[in-house]
N, C-alpha and C positions, 0 to 999 in steps of 0.2 A: 763315502766307500774307505772302509777301516784299512789301516795299512797293513795290516795281517788278514787274509781271507781265510774266513771259516767254511768247512765243508763236511757233511756228515759222510765220512768214508764208508762205516759200515753198510749205511742204507744205499750208497753207490754201489758197492760190490754186491750186495744183494740184487739190485736192479740189473746188473750186468748180467750175473747167474742165471736170475730169471727169464730175462729178454734177450740176453747174448747180443746186445746191441752193437757192442764194436769187440772185436778180437784184440785190438791193442791200446786204445784208448789213450792216446798220446797227446790228444788236442788239450786237455784239461790236467791240471795238477792240484790234488786234493791237499789240504793242510791239516787244521786241527782236527783230529777225529772225535766226535762226539756222536753218542746215542741219540736220535730224534725221539719224541713221544710218538707213541705208537699209531696214533691216527694222524700225524701230519703228513703232507703231501711233499714228497720230496722228489726234486728235479734232478736229471742226469743227463748230460750231454753225452750223445751218442755219435760220436764223431771220434776219428783216430789222429786227424791232423788239421791244423787251420793253417791259412796263408796268407800274406799280403795280397789284397786284392778282394773281390766279391767273394762272400762265403755263405753257405747256406749251414745252418745250425739245428740239427734236429735234438729233441729232447725227448726223453721218456721220463715217467711221474710215476713214483712208487708210493702207495698208501698202507700200512700196516702190512707190508710183504708182499703186496699186490699190486702189478701194474694197472694203473689208472687208464681207463678207455671212455672218456668224456667229452663228446664232441662239443658241449657248450666250454668247456675250460680253456682258458688262452694264459700265458705267461708274460707278464711284462719283463723287457730286458732293456737295461741301463749299461753302456760301455764305457769304461776309463783307462787311459794309458798309464799305465803304471811306473813305466821307465822314463817318463817326462818329466819336467818340473813340479807339475800340477796333478799329482796323481789323484786327487779328488775330484777334479773338474771333470762332467760329464762329456764324453765325445759325443755319443749318439744314442739313440733308443729307438726299440722297435718292439713288436709283439710276435710271439711265437704262437701260431694257431694251429688247430686241430688238422692233422692230415694224416688219419688211420684208417680212413675207407680201405676195407679187405684187407688190411693187416692184422696180424693175430694180437696188436697190443695199440694202444693210443701213442701217437706220435704226435710230437707239437713243433712245428717248423718255424724258425725265424730267419730273417737274412739282413746282413750287415755287410759293410765294406771296412777292411782294416787298413790304413794307410802306412802303417810302419810295423816293421815286425819286432819282435820282443816280449814284454811281459805286458797282458791286457786283464782287465778285470770285468767281469760280467755281474751285474747285481740282477737276481731273478726274483721278481715278485709273483707269488704262487697264491692264489685265492685257496682257502681252507673251507671244510665243511662248515666252519663255525660262522663264515661270511666275512672274518678277517684275515687280510693277507699276511702272509710272512715273507722275508727278504732271505734270500740265501747268496751268498757270493761266491765265486767261483773265479781263479786263477786262469787265465788262457796263455799258452804258449804259441804265440803266433810266428810263423816260420816265414824266412826270406824265400827260401827255395825248398819248397815242399817235396816230399818223395813221389807221390803220385801228380802227374802235369796239372798244373795250375789253369784256371781261365784265362785264355788269352795266348797260352802257349800252343805250339804245333803239336798236333796229335803224332804218336810214335806209328811209324809205317809198319806194323808189326804183319807177317805172314801168318796168320793163324790157320788152322786146318779147316777145309770146307768139306762139302758133300763131293766136290770132284775126287778129294784125297780118301774120303771115308763115306763111301755110298750110304753105309748102314748107318742111320743117324743115332741108333741105339747106343753106338759105340763113338759117337760124336759128342754127345750131350747126355746129362743125367735128367733131362726134361722128360716125363712119362708121355707127353702128347708134343713132341716137337712140331714146329712149323718149318718146313723145308726152308721157306724164303729167310731164315736167319742164319743159313749155312751156306750162301753162295758165294758170298765175297770174302777177301781178305780185307783187313783195315787198309794195307798199302792200295790194293785194287779201288777201294772205296775213295781214298784219298786221289788217286789219278782220274777217278770218273767225273769230278768237278761237279759233286751233287752233295748235297749234306746228307749228313747220316748219323745213327745212334749207334754206338757199342757198349754193350753191357758185358759185365764180366760177373759170372754167377754160377750157383751150382745147385740148380733145383732139387735134386735128390740127395744133396749131403749138406745143406746149408747150415752153418753154425750159427746164423742170424735170423734164420726161421722166416726170412722175407723174399728169398730168391725166387721161389715159385708164385706169391703173389705179384713180385715185380714183373716176372715173364708174363702172366695173366693180362698185365697193365699194358706192357708192349704189345702183345697181342692184339690187345682190344684198340689200340691206336694205329695199327699197321693199316688197316683197309682205309681208315681216311687220310692218311698220308705218305702210302708207299708210291704212289705216283711222283710224289715230289721229295721223298727221304728215304734213304736205304737203312735196312735194319740188320744190325750184326749182334749174334752172341757168341761168346767165348766162354765156353766152360772151364771152370777152374781147375779141375782135374784132369788128368791124363787118363784115357782107359786102361784097365780095369778101374772104374771111379772108386769102388769101395778100398781097393788095396792102397790107391794112392791118397784117399781120404785118410787111412790109417797111418800111412807113412807121413802125411803131409807133404805130399809130392806133388808140385802143380805143375801147369803148363809154363812155358819159357815165356809167354806175354805178360804173365803175372810180374815178372821180374823187369821184363822190359817196361812197363808202367810203373813199375814202382809200387805196386800194390801190395798192401800186408793184411787187408780185410777184404771181406766180400759181402755182398756184391757192390760193385761200382757201376755207374752209369753216364756216359759222355755222350753230350750232344756238339758234334762237330760241324763246321760250315762248308760251303763248297770250297775255300780257300784251304781246308785242312786246319782250322784255328778252333781249339775247344772254345766253346760258347757257354757251357753250362758243365757242372759236374756235382753227380749226387753220390753219396756214400751211404748205404743201407736202403731202407725201404721207401718206396716211391709210391705215390698215387695217381689214378689219372688225372684227378682235378689238379695236382700240381704239375704234370706233365704235360698236358694237352694244350695249355697257352704257351709254355715254352716251345712245343714243337711247331705251333702254328706261326711264331716269331722264326724259327730257325728255317722252315719251308719257304717262308716269305723272304728269306734273305736279309731278314733284321736281326741285329744283334739281341740275343737274348736277354731280359731284364727280370729283376726281381719283381714278384707281386707285391702290390700296396698292402702292408700290414700295419 
């Protein structure tokens, strides 16, 4: 792992503009700007923050200015702790695999655990069309105390609006086809119920990341299987009227309560009110279904094997 991490800033900015994967992008710091060969596949970490403990790392991949959506592609990930006495010694490795089903672009997701805050590095092996893999290195700023609640933290007992407050769901959510079951409980009520639950913060009608509506479709598809064991809550990111709030970038108070600076976010919370998993950005049925099965069974939510 080189001491000075190189990163293709121009390609990264292009991918963020094309995909709008992350509104803040605080989890990774680019270094030396270089312009890559036009046909090179360039990975970009699509997450706004990383924290001590288990982390989900979603990547987008750009090739010739276009998002790659290849289910056969996977990225090799090797992690290094740069603030320690041996910054070139690998701490762990894993693979980011395809999780783009139903999303408007390919998403490649890996999982790792950071045991210390500070500067980490990830070396990303990206298979190229030529058959030769290239290595891209990226510095990661791992926080001790993230803005959004971390895995293992207690959920925030928010008193979000429900259908009791706003019976007209078109004024409660920008979802064009809302499921009333997602608007029956506040987070505080769900925590008091002593039953696992999912809470998702998203804006299907005004999503800057293009994945809010697909995420809602995933959750609606999962609900019939798990609704007897798991409650489901959707909190709209913008207050009504949604369009005006979107233009003014005015958010519902629950966004600040949870420390959220991007959308969407989805949290899996156990019967004791403890966050078992958190997902920033796009999610798929294949990724969430096993996690919800563990949550419903009262088990810790663990990373898939990659």
